C-alpha positions, 0 to 999 in steps of 0.5 A, a space after each residue: 500500500 502506498 503511503 499518503 505523502 501530500 496533506 492539505 491543512 487550514 490553520 491560523 497564523 500565529 507569532 512566536 511569543 516573546 519580546 523579540 518574536 519575529 517568527 510566524 507559524 501555522 500549526 498542523 492539527 493533532 489528528 493529522 500530526 499523529 498520522 504524519 508521525 505514525 507514517 514518517 516519524 522514523 525519518 525525523 531529522 534534527 530537532 525532530 523535523 521532517 522535510 516538506 515541500 509547501 504550496 501556499 497560494 501561488 508560492 512554493 518552497 522547501 522547508 521542514 515542519 517541526 514537532 511542538 511538544 507543548 501542543 502535540 502538533 507540528 509547526 510550519 515556519 512561514 518565512 518573511 518572503 512567503 508572508 509578503 508574497 501572499 499578504 499573510 499576517 498574524 491571525 490570518 487563516 491560511 490553507 496550504 499543502 505539504 508534501 513529505 519529502 521522504 
């Protein structure tokens, strides 16, 4: 059986808390995060990351999703270049597709 590698996610954009916060993230819901861990957890890299290709709007880029032990999900970092290209701000709801690169 072929494993699912492509996932479409809708998430709210949030800013990492703190005085010097500049990192924006979108989360992956717990149910989907569990499925991804079950299918690909053995392939994790540094900091427990998984390499992905992301498509958000008209923008595509290669990055990694990172596990967040506090929430039990994965986090997708949203680069400034992507946020500017797609006009994304904190508290926006975004839909994106990740393709696991394993």
